[in-house]
C-alpha positions as CSV (number, residue, x, y, z in Angstrom):
1,X,-0.2,0.2,0.3
2,X,3.2,2.6,-0.1
3,X,4.3,4.3,-2.6
4,X,5.5,2.7,-5.5
5,X,8.9,2.1,-5.9
6,X,11.1,5.1,-7.7
7,X,14.6,3.7,-9.1
8,X,16.8,5.5,-7.0
9,X,19.9,5.7,-9.1
10,X,23.1,7.3,-7.9
11,X,25.8,9.0,-10.0
12,X,29.3,8.7,-8.8
13,X,31.3,12.0,-9.0
14,X,34.5,12.7,-8.5
15,X,34.5,9.8,-5.0
16,X,31.3,11.3,-4.0
17,X,27.7,9.3,-4.6
18,X,25.4,12.1,-5.7
19,X,21.6,11.3,-6.0
20,X,20.4,11.2,-9.9
21,X,16.5,13.2,-8.9
22,X,18.6,16.3,-7.1
23,X,19.0,19.1,-8.3
24,X,22.2,20.0,-9.3
25,X,22.9,23.4,-6.5
26,X,21.1,20.8,-4.0
27,X,23.4,17.4,-5.2
28,X,26.4,19.8,-5.3
29,X,26.4,20.3,-1.5
30,X,26.9,16.8,-1.2
31,X,31.0,18.0,-1.3
32,X,32.9,18.7,1.4
33,X,34.0,22.6,1.0
34,X,30.7,23.2,-1.6
35,X,27.8,25.3,-0.2
36,X,24.8,26.5,-1.4
37,X,26.6,29.7,-2.8
38,X,29.3,27.6,-4.7
39,X,26.8,25.2,-5.5
40,X,25.1,28.0,-7.0
41,X,27.8,29.7,-8.9
42,X,29.2,26.9,-10.4
43,X,25.8,26.3,-11.9
44,X,25.3,30.0,-13.0
45,X,29.0,29.8,-14.4
46,X,28.2,26.2,-16.2
47,X,24.2,28.0,-16.9
48,X,22.4,25.2,-15.9
49,X,18.8,26.5,-15.3
50,X,17.9,26.5,-11.6
51,X,15.7,23.7,-11.5
52,X,17.5,21.2,-13.9
53,X,18.2,17.5,-11.7
54,X,21.4,15.4,-12.4
55,X,19.6,13.4,-14.3
56,X,19.0,16.2,-16.8
57,X,22.4,16.4,-17.5
58,X,24.2,15.6,-20.9
59,X,27.5,13.7,-21.0
60,X,29.4,16.7,-21.8
61,X,27.7,18.6,-19.2
62,X,28.4,16.2,-16.8
63,X,32.2,16.6,-18.2
64,X,32.2,20.3,-17.9
65,X,31.1,19.6,-13.9
66,X,33.7,17.3,-13.3
67,X,36.5,19.9,-15.1
68,X,35.7,22.4,-13.0
69,X,34.8,20.5,-9.5
70,X,38.6,19.1,-10.1
71,X,39.9,22.2,-9.8
72,X,38.0,23.0,-6.8
73,X,40.4,22.3,-3.5
74,X,37.5,19.9,-1.7
75,X,37.0,16.3,-0.5
76,X,39.9,14.6,1.0
77,X,42.1,17.5,0.0
78,X,40.3,20.1,2.1
79,X,39.8,18.0,4.6
80,X,43.4,17.2,5.1
81,X,44.3,21.2,4.5
82,X,42.1,22.0,7.4
83,X,43.7,19.6,9.4
84,X,47.2,21.0,8.6
85,X,45.9,24.4,9.6
86,X,44.9,23.5,13.4
87,X,47.8,21.6,13.4
88,X,50.1,24.6,12.7
89,X,47.9,26.6,15.1
90,X,48.3,24.1,17.6
91,X,52.4,24.3,17.4
92,X,52.7,27.4,17.5
93,X,50.6,28.5,20.6
94,X,48.7,31.0,18.9
95,X,45.2,31.3,21.5
96,X,43.3,29.0,19.2
97,X,45.4,26.6,18.5
98,X,45.2,26.7,22.4
99,X,41.1,26.6,22.2
100,X,41.0,23.8,19.8
101,X,43.0,21.9,21.9
102,X,41.0,22.1,24.9
103,X,38.1,21.5,22.3
104,X,36.3,24.3,23.7
105,X,35.0,27.4,20.9
106,X,37.4,29.3,18.7
107,X,35.5,32.1,17.2
108,X,34.1,34.0,20.9
109,X,31.6,32.4,22.0
110,X,30.4,32.2,25.1
111,X,30.2,28.8,27.0
112,X,28.4,29.8,29.9
113,X,25.3,27.7,28.2
114,X,27.1,26.4,25.5
115,X,30.3,23.7,25.8
116,X,29.5,22.0,28.2
117,X,30.0,19.0,26.8
118,X,33.2,19.8,25.1
119,X,34.0,20.9,28.9
120,X,33.3,18.0,30.4
121,X,35.4,15.8,27.6
122,X,38.4,17.8,28.5
123,X,38.4,17.5,32.4
124,X,37.2,20.9,33.1
125,X,34.2,19.8,34.9
126,X,35.7,16.3,36.5
127,X,36.4,18.0,40.4
128,X,32.3,19.0,40.2
129,X,31.0,15.6,39.9
130,X,33.8,13.7,42.0
131,X,33.4,11.3,44.5
132,X,34.6,12.1,48.3
133,X,36.7,8.8,48.0
134,X,38.0,10.1,44.6
135,X,39.2,13.8,46.1
136,X,40.5,12.7,49.0
137,X,42.5,9.8,47.3
138,X,43.5,13.6,45.2
139,X,44.2,15.2,47.9
140,X,47.2,12.7,49.4
141,X,48.4,11.5,46.5
142,X,49.1,15.1,44.6
143,X,47.7,17.3,47.7
144,X,45.5,18.8,45.0
145,X,42.1,20.9,45.5
146,X,43.3,21.9,49.1
147,X,43.9,25.6,49.9
148,X,47.4,26.8,50.9
149,X,46.0,27.1,54.9
150,X,44.3,24.2,54.9
151,X,47.9,22.2,54.4
152,X,49.8,24.9,57.4
153,X,46.9,23.4,60.2
154,X,48.0,20.5,58.9
155,X,51.4,21.2,59.7
């Protein structure tokens, strides 16, 4: 009683599977590094109309499209480049690199309400949720979590 089965063919272009029934500008966003604006620019450069679907493209148009995409830095090359940039920022010790290393927001966002998961994973909130036994062990082993005054009172 469901819908009749449609043949959902996939076009394999530069290592990415694109559904045939999608509009070209939407299908191009399946590539890592291509957003809606860049996809529309590519479509206008190749003179595809706004509602053109991938299944309607001819072989020569597909070759033109793959030529334009192969000139761009997308997918694995872009991922590798972004990773190298982050590693470089961490190595030279910039503020942004330190935020990346700690898993905190980089672009000036507040951390009071968001980024809680990142803060937990980086051990920022472990002291708040630790048990009494763990805290006592840490005090004995490392002398942590004590104020300087309480250390002098014990001596």
